[in-house]
KOLTIMI-657527 format. One line per field, with one value per residue (C-alpha): x, y negated, z negated; residue in one letter. Coordinates in steps of 0.05 Angstrom, whole numbers, m for minus. Each point is the difference from the previous one (the first is absolute). Example, Ala and Ser with C-alpha at 12.3 -4.5 7.8 and 13.67 -1.06 7.14 Angstrom:
2
c1 <- 246	27
c2 <- 90	m69
c3 <- m156	13
residuo <- a	s
END
This chain:
770
c1 <- 0	25	23	6	65	m22	11	76	6	71	5	69	0	m26	52	57	m21	m12	69	32	m41	15	73	m25	21	70	55	57	62	56	50	74	59	46	43	70	2	m1	62	11	m75	m5	m62	1	9	m40	27	m47	m24	m49	m49	m23	m71	m71	13	40	m18	68	7	58	m12	48	m52	50	m1	m75	m36	m49	m47	m31	12	1	55	74	14	24	m6	75	m13	m61	21	m44	m1	m38	m20	m12	m35	18	m40	46	m13	m75	3	45	m44	m63	m28	m74	m14	34	m2	41	51	10	24	67	1	21	m39	m69	m59	m73	m63	m64	m39	m61	m60	38	m30	63	5	35	23	74	17	75	43	71	48	m62	m31	m69	8	m67	m11	72	m6	19	0	56	7	m74	m50	m35	m69	m47	3	9	45	49	18	71	m16	16	63	72	30	m19	38	m5	28	14	m11	m37	m2	m42	45	m17	m67	m34	m53	11	64	12	36	12	m37	m11	6	m22	35	m47	11	9	m3	70	35	2	m56	m16	m56	4	m52	5	m44	7	m32	13	m22	m66	m16	27	m11	32	9	36	17	45	2	45	0	47	m42	59	68	m30	m68	m21	m61	m3	m58	4	m52	m14	m53	13	m42	24	m23	49	42	m15	m57	m70	m49	50	9	30	m21	23	m3	38	23	50	16	56	15	64	15	68	40	73	m19	6	m76	m38	m69	m24	m73	m21	m65	m6	m60	m4	m60	6	m49	24	m19	39	39	m2	39	m6	m9	53	m9	15	40	m14	61	m30	44	m30	19	m38	m51	39	58	m45	m13	m57	11	24	m48	m60	m28	m60	m22	m74	m34	m21	72	27	49	m21	39	9	56	8	60	22	71	41	73	27	73	32	75	2	75	59	m5	m74	m56	m74	m46	m74	m34	m74	m40	m76	m28	m72	m14	m55	m2	m55	26	m24	41	m5	46	12	17	18	10	m5	m72	19	55	41	57	m10	m14	m28	m72	m21	48	m35	m46	24	16	75	m3	m40	48	59	m39	m8	m72	m39	m33	m45	32	m3	m2	38	m24	m72	14	29	m5	m45	m2	3	54	11	47	48	65	43	72	42	75	42	75	56	71	60	75	43	60	10	74	37	m62	m41	m76	m56	m64	m70	m64	m71	m74	m42	m77	m46	m73	m38	m72	m24	m69	m19	m71	m12	m28	m43	3	m66	3	56	67	m4	m73	m8	68	6	6	66	58	76	17	m63	m24	m44	2	m72	m51	m71	m50	54	5	35	m35	34	m31	22	m33	55	62	70	27	72	42	74	35	72	37	75	63	69	72	68	70	61	65	69	59	47	m9	m1	m39	m70	m60	m75	m55	m74	m65	m73	m60	m67	m68	m44	m75	m45	m75	m45	m75	m39	m73	m16	69	20	m70	6	43	60	65	63	74	55	74	57	69	71	38	76	58	76	55	76	32	71	16	74	m10	m55	m21	m2	m51	1	m55	m30	m72	m56	m73	m69	m70	m69	m64	m61	m67	m39	63	m22	m75	m4	14	m28	m72	m22	m24	66	19	73	m8	m52	m8	m39	m19	4	70	67	30	74	37	44	74	58	73	54	75	39	74	13	44	m12	57	6	51	18	1	m69	m33	m12	m28	12	m39	m1	m30	m14	m62	m48	m72	m34	m75	m43	m75	m32	m44	m70	m46	m71	m27	m3	73	m16	45	m34	18	m6	31	56	42	m16	44	58	70	51	74	24	74	34	51	m15	47	m9	35	m31	27	46	54	20	m32	m37	m18	m49	m18	m48	14	m26	3	m30	9	m56	m9	m59	m34	m58	29	m64	m73	m67	0	63	4	21	62	63	m36	23	m27	m51	3	76	40	70	35	m22	34	m17	45	m13	52	1	55	7	27	1	75	14	m39	50	m56	m32	m67	m19	m30	8	m9	m4	m10	m15	m29	m8	m9	m49	4	m29	6	m62	m34	m54	m64	m27	25	m11	46	m52	m4	61	5	51	60	m7	45	m11	47	m16	31	m6	24	m11	18	0	9	m10	m63	m29	13	m26	8	m19	m3	m6	m18	8	31	9	m75	9	m59	8	m46	m8	m37	m25	m44	11	m14	m61	21	57	m5	35	41	m2	42	40	m24	22	m11	18	4	9	17	11	30	m1
c2 <- 0	m69	m40	m76	m38	m37	62	m11	72	29	74	7	38	m50	22	m7	m69	m24	24	m39	m63	4	m11	m71	m41	m15	m35	23	23	m48	52	0	11	59	m7	24	69	4	23	29	4	m76	m34	m24	m75	m25	m58	m58	m4	m42	32	m45	m2	m14	23	m61	m47	m2	m17	44	38	57	55	49	m40	m7	32	53	m23	70	41	68	m22	m17	m70	m30	10	17	60	24	56	m25	m55	m55	m63	m61	m63	m50	m60	m49	34	1	m74	m18	39	m29	71	4	76	64	20	m62	15	70	m29	m4	76	40	63	m21	2	m15	37	m37	61	36	23	20	m49	m42	m22	m66	m9	8	66	9	55	6	34	22	35	m21	m40	m34	25	m13	m73	m17	m61	m3	75	17	19	m57	32	m22	m18	m75	m52	m21	m74	m16	m57	42	33	m12	56	60	65	58	67	41	75	49	m21	55	12	m70	m19	67	12	m39	m38	48	m56	m48	m53	m75	m32	m72	m36	m52	m67	8	m48	m22	m48	m72	m44	m24	m20	12	m18	9	m18	29	m17	31	32	35	m44	26	m33	27	m25	34	m18	33	m21	30	m21	22	6	15	32	69	m15	m29	m4	m8	m13	m5	m2	m9	m25	21	m15	21	7	50	m30	27	45	m27	4	35	m34	18	m36	18	m26	28	m12	37	m9	29	m6	28	14	18	m26	23	37	74	7	m36	0	m32	m5	m19	m14	m4	m18	m8	m14	12	m25	14	24	64	3	67	m27	20	69	40	5	66	4	54	39	6	m51	m60	m70	m55	m38	m65	31	m4	m75	m6	m59	19	m49	41	41	45	m18	m15	m47	60	23	m13	22	m27	30	m13	30	m7	29	2	21	8	17	19	12	20	9	55	m9	m19	66	11	m40	16	m30	5	m32	m1	m28	m1	m23	m11	m14	m7	m12	m18	18	m1	2	5	51	m16	55	3	72	45	18	70	m29	63	17	m34	49	m51	24	m45	m57	m32	m56	4	m61	13	8	m64	m40	23	m21	m71	8	m19	65	13	13	70	13	47	31	m11	m73	m15	19	m36	18	m25	29	m4	35	m3	31	4	22	8	15	13	8	12	m14	21	0	51	46	75	11	m39	m9	m63	3	m47	39	m22	36	m23	11	m28	2	m30	4	m32	m1	m27	m5	m22	m15	1	m59	m4	m53	m21	0	51	m22	45	m16	m72	m32	23	m27	m27	m11	6	m71	m36	28	m41	m7	m16	56	m26	39	48	24	50	40	43	65	27	66	11	5	29	12	18	7	12	18	17	22	1	9	m18	1	m20	4	m35	32	m33	48	m59	m75	12	65	15	41	m11	52	m18	38	m18	46	m26	31	m36	9	m34	5	m21	m2	m32	m4	45	31	70	14	m60	44	m31	25	5	16	10	m3	15	m16	m15	m56	8	m46	7	m51	m2	m68	m23	m70	m16	m72	m36	m33	64	56	60	51	62	16	50	m12	29	m30	30	m33	42	m9	m58	m37	m66	m3	m76	15	70	m1	38	67	18	69	m17	m58	21	63	57	61	46	m20	6	m68	4	m64	m35	8	m47	14	m55	10	m65	m20	m73	m55	m65	m49	m70	m49	m73	9	32	m56	43	71	49	65	57	69	58	41	54	10	67	m8	63	m7	67	27	0	57	17	69	21	m19	m60	m61	m62	m71	m70	m69	25	30	68	57	m44	8	m54	m11	m72	m16	m67	m50	m62	m59	m62	m63	m45	m59	m59	m4	m67	m42	m37	58	57	59	58	49	71	48	69	51	52	62	46	59	47	66	40	m11	35	m25	32	m51	m53	36	m37	m64	m67	m15	m56	m68	5	m55	25	m66	m47	m65	m55	m60	m61	m51	m68	m53	m61	m55	m53	4	m16	m65	m36	m29	m33	20	17	66	68	17	74	34	73	50	71	54	58	55	70	41	30	61	50	m9	70	71	17	m58	m30	m70	m45	m64	m48	m26	m56	m61	m62	m60	m40	m64	m45	m67	m28	m63	m5	m62	m2	41	m3	48	m6	57	19	72	23	71	38	m62	34	16	75	46	46	50	2	67	59	61	63	m10	m42	m71	m49	m67	m59	m42	m76	m38	m63	m31	m49	m12	m64	m1	m50	26	m35	30	m32
c3 <- 0	17	m59	6	m5	m62	m43	m3	m22	m3	16	m30	m65	m50	m51	50	24	m70	m21	56	m13	m74	16	18	59	26	41	45	m36	m11	22	m13	46	m7	m61	m17	m30	m76	m36	m70	m10	0	29	72	6	59	40	9	72	39	47	56	24	m22	m71	m18	56	32	74	21	65	m13	m1	m31	m64	m3	m58	21	m56	m3	m63	35	48	m10	m25	65	75	0	m45	40	49	58	50	m36	39	m43	23	m55	m22	36	67	m13	m14	59	50	m31	m5	m15	1	m18	73	18	m54	29	66	m36	m8	62	17	m24	48	m14	18	17	m25	20	m40	m62	m50	m2	71	14	m71	m17	34	7	29	m26	48	39	m59	m24	m66	m6	m71	m22	m21	m72	m45	m52	7	m7	53	37	7	55	74	13	31	m54	m8	m23	m48	m61	27	m22	42	44	m3	49	m24	62	4	m45	m74	m29	m60	m26	30	11	53	63	21	58	38	m57	m40	m6	m68	m14	m57	m29	m34	m75	m57	m21	m46	24	25	70	46	75	53	75	60	69	67	67	65	5	m38	m66	m68	m63	m70	m58	m72	m51	m74	m53	m72	m56	m63	m46	7	12	31	67	45	76	48	75	55	74	49	72	62	68	71	29	56	70	m23	13	m58	m46	m68	m67	m63	m70	m71	m59	m70	m45	m73	m42	m74	m30	m73	m29	59	m6	m65	m16	5	55	31	64	21	71	35	76	44	76	43	75	53	71	68	14	65	35	58	72	30	35	76	34	65	52	m25	m69	m37	m35	m22	m37	41	m6	39	62	2	m50	m48	m70	m33	23	m58	m4	m70	m11	m49	m43	m8	m69	m53	m68	m58	m74	m42	m75	m35	m73	m15	m63	m10	m69	m17	m65	m10	m52	m9	44	36	9	34	3	54	12	60	16	58	8	68	21	73	51	75	50	69	72	63	75	32	73	50	74	18	60	m15	m22	m43	9	47	67	55	48	m5	m58	15	59	m23	m72	m42	7	75	8	m44	42	62	m28	m20	m62	m22	m59	m68	m28	m74	m46	m66	21	11	m67	m73	m49	m74	m71	m44	m75	m46	m58	m21	m63	m10	m62	2	m62	2	m50	22	m42	7	m38	6	m1	m10	54	42	m1	14	19	m12	21	m17	15	6	57	0	51	20	57	24	66	31	70	24	74	38	63	54	32	59	4	28	61	15	m22	14	72	52	m27	46	m8	22	m23	m68	m46	m75	m20	2	m8	m43	m24	m71	m45	m54	m53	m23	m67	16	52	m42	m6	m70	m15	m62	m11	m65	m16	m62	7	m41	25	m22	26	m27	27	m25	6	6	8	8	75	9	m24	20	m10	0	m2	2	m5	m9	25	m12	50	10	50	14	57	9	57	17	58	m1	m22	m27	m47	m46	m35	30	m42	8	m51	13	m48	28	m24	35	m10	15	m6	10	m2	m14	12	m27	11	m23	m38	67	41	m2	47	m5	31	m18	12	m19	14	m2	7	26	m20	33	m29	m24	33	m12	10	73	8	m20	63	21	34	m25	4	m48	m52	m43	29	m42	60	22	m36	16	m17	m18	51	m18	15	m13	1	12	m6	m5	m15	m28	m37	m6	m29	29	m10	m75	2	40	61	1	57	8	49	4	47	m14	22	m19	14	m6	m1	9	m15	56	m30	19	m16	m18	73	10	43	m9	m27	20	m28	3	m47	56	m30	21	21	m26	15	m5	m6	1	m3	m24	m40	m14	m42	m23	m54	m40	7	53	m31	m54	56	45	m17	44	m1	56	11	59	7	55	m2	41	m12	33	m13	m23	m9	17	4	72	28	57	m52	m23	21	14	m28	m69	4	m35	m2	37	15	m14	m56	m20	m49	m13	m43	m19	m34	m2	m45	45	m55	m15	73	m2	m45	m42	61	m28	m71	m18	33	73	20	67	13	47	18	53	m6	52	9	64	31	m31	16	m39	7	m8	73	20	46	m28	m8	m40	32	m37	m50	m3	m42	m9	m62	m29	m60	m25	m69	m38	m76	m42	m75	m12	70	58	71	49	71	26	71	19	66	30	68	1	13	8	m61	m34	m75	m6	40	m8	40	75	m18	m17	m13	m35	35	m48	m1	49	m17	m64	m55	m74	m37	m76	m56	m70	m66	m63	m69
residuo <- x	x	x	x	x	x	x	x	x	x	x	x	x	x	x	x	x	x	x	x	x	x	x	x	x	x	x	x	x	x	x	x	x	x	x	x	x	x	x	x	x	x	x	x	x	x	x	x	x	x	x	x	x	x	x	x	x	x	x	x	x	x	x	x	x	x	x	x	x	x	x	x	x	x	x	x	x	x	x	x	x	x	x	x	x	x	x	x	x	x	x	x	x	x	x	x	x	x	x	x	x	x	x	x	x	x	x	x	x	x	x	x	x	x	x	x	x	x	x	x	x	x	x	x	x	x	x	x	x	x	x	x	x	x	x	x	x	x	x	x	x	x	x	x	x	x	x	x	x	x	x	x	x	x	x	x	x	x	x	x	x	x	x	x	x	x	x	x	x	x	x	x	x	x	x	x	x	x	x	x	x	x	x	x	x	x	x	x	x	x	x	x	x	x	x	x	x	x	x	x	x	x	x	x	x	x	x	x	x	x	x	x	x	x	x	x	x	x	x	x	x	x	x	x	x	x	x	x	x	x	x	x	x	x	x	x	x	x	x	x	x	x	x	x	x	x	x	x	x	x	x	x	x	x	x	x	x	x	x	x	x	x	x	x	x	x	x	x	x	x	x	x	x	x	x	x	x	x	x	x	x	x	x	x	x	x	x	x	x	x	x	x	x	x	x	x	x	x	x	x	x	x	x	x	x	x	x	x	x	x	x	x	x	x	x	x	x	x	x	x	x	x	x	x	x	x	x	x	x	x	x	x	x	x	x	x	x	x	x	x	x	x	x	x	x	x	x	x	x	x	x	x	x	x	x	x	x	x	x	x	x	x	x	x	x	x	x	x	x	x	x	x	x	x	x	x	x	x	x	x	x	x	x	x	x	x	x	x	x	x	x	x	x	x	x	x	x	x	x	x	x	x	x	x	x	x	x	x	x	x	x	x	x	x	x	x	x	x	x	x	x	x	x	x	x	x	x	x	x	x	x	x	x	x	x	x	x	x	x	x	x	x	x	x	x	x	x	x	x	x	x	x	x	x	x	x	x	x	x	x	x	x	x	x	x	x	x	x	x	x	x	x	x	x	x	x	x	x	x	x	x	x	x	x	x	x	x	x	x	x	x	x	x	x	x	x	x	x	x	x	x	x	x	x	x	x	x	x	x	x	x	x	x	x	x	x	x	x	x	x	x	x	x	x	x	x	x	x	x	x	x	x	x	x	x	x	x	x	x	x	x	x	x	x	x	x	x	x	x	x	x	x	x	x	x	x	x	x	x	x	x	x	x	x	x	x	x	x	x	x	x	x	x	x	x	x	x	x	x	x	x	x	x	x	x	x	x	x	x	x	x	x	x	x	x	x	x	x	x	x	x	x	x	x	x	x	x	x	x	x	x	x	x	x	x	x	x	x	x	x	x	x	x	x	x	x	x	x	x	x	x	x	x	x	x	x	x	x	x	x	x	x	x	x	x	x	x	x	x	x	x	x	x	x	x	x	x	x	x	x	x	x	x	x	x	x	x	x	x	x	x	x	x	x	x	x	x	x	x	x	x	x	x	x	x	x	x	x	x	x	x	x	x	x	x	x	x	x	x	x	x	x	x	x	x	x	x	x	x	x	x	x	x	x	x	x	x	x	x	x	x	x	x	x	x	x	x	x	x	x	x	x	x	x	x	x	x	x	x	x	x	x	x	x	x	x	x	x	x	x	x	x	x	x	x	x	x	x	x	x	x	x	x	x	x	x	x	x	x	x
END
């Protein structure tokens, strides 16, 4: 029987959840660097070090020295045996970033899906190294429940941990994860306001107020109002309002507690881009590659994406003694979303392989002939639904340093509990998209649809739950000051349920998975500024792991009592180096890696293979090299540079014809460069204040958008620039984006659609800080 969302009923063991919550609420560990080995039974004396990053508000760009800020991870990026891309606050500010998606342009190897009918379409859906990571978005190390477009107003940094991280984060992270570090209350007092206007038009205002209450207590409040008509996309807009508050007790004390509240409201018209057009040889490219203007969109006046997200977070830390630290972190999120979209299509009528029979007179054939054919529609014309849900996570960790004989240890043990519920009610367009919105034409669509309406029916529902109980442990053991090993393991007991009206006899379906995610690393550190490592790790993705996006009837995505749906498995092999030069001002990283991803072939009782949007039955091998440089070349010149070479192929598939094909959503070459230079010293005091110039290049080679390698998304190139002038407490800046006005694509889905990105655009900002 369908149970309404308002019940807020956890299905985790009440005793287990209560035990975790009773530990109270926590903050990331203030971890310590490796210390000299103890001698003669004397205590270890830890050197005082400073970790750069959001934790203490520093502006250094050397990512190696950034604090991870997550209690279940090593203290710094340098000690983390993975490629970790960090987008620091200074880069977010210089680029005038307004969304998480924009911040991730600085991270090579990330592509974006525009989505289909999976309940999370057109929200933040990222692929890391070609692997679906739409449920692997975190905030301060805790799950960011819900499907929505994330504004950046409350961000101090963005971290991307590449490769499987199951030993630390559990279910998911098959390709990596995105972690958002938020603005925290800190000592000191300031007020900062900023106003931005630009192309579109775009209007944005932010404020950030921090007040020191006493020497150990502070409060911080920041907010945003954002209104935007998207450049070069007719009738596409994105409006957001948000506020975040943080209060911290016991700052820089042995016991501390931080409490945060976050709210964001989104009101936008989703952009599902333009359809792929099929050539006679069966290949396809986006419609705009054939002379159709990129500003044409197929959105309708009923299309909407209205979302509200409320989140409460607490972080508690207690230093038991100089060798032992306890952390407990909790996050509760409540979200809802009202969504409707129009999904344009321009196929070959049959929308299968082109044999010439169906192709004549099809939308694709007429476009290539220079005509203006009628629009087709995918997913029944477009999804419409109302979604509501909630999720809670509690993570407790205990970190200890000790010796066994001549060996030095850093031991971490922890407990991770989370529970999520999600309900989606279907909507109905009247008249229907396919019946009432035609005739619509490729080159001359219209936005307003007279006498059209959407009704929601709560009797047509999809209910899902996900619950996980996990324990984890890791131990890093130093044999010498230079050589150490780390072993980690995490056991997850994950359960998901699904029930939908009119589906599977209206009976609740359930699936339970119990898996161990191991990891092993060898470190060699010849100097304090050099870390070499070789690591292995495994992650599992059980069915129902991402229910914010997967409230559907696809058997490859939701539990089914009649089918044994095995978890997806990903293995990482990586060898890398992290080196600091110029007295630690500049960090250099490099790694070679391989990911083997195994999707189990799902079968029903008859032995027939089942399919779904989850690329079921596909195994992949992704190999590559990633290089990075972050920090200061001189005291006036900062740089953030990252390059990734990625090569992937399908290694197994339920459809044998796919084996050996190029892995989709995986550009081979990926480059991001951003640099800033302070020219003030060269002006010989001609003008007062500070003058800074900067710019960047963002490039990704073309990639195939579907497993059959039919549809290709062209290469992306964007040349950006910035100039700013600061005097006393006032800063004025001007940013230009895609200055060469290239036709780029920001997202794609299969061989169905691609979303044209904005052309040349500008933002001007004025900020004041007191």
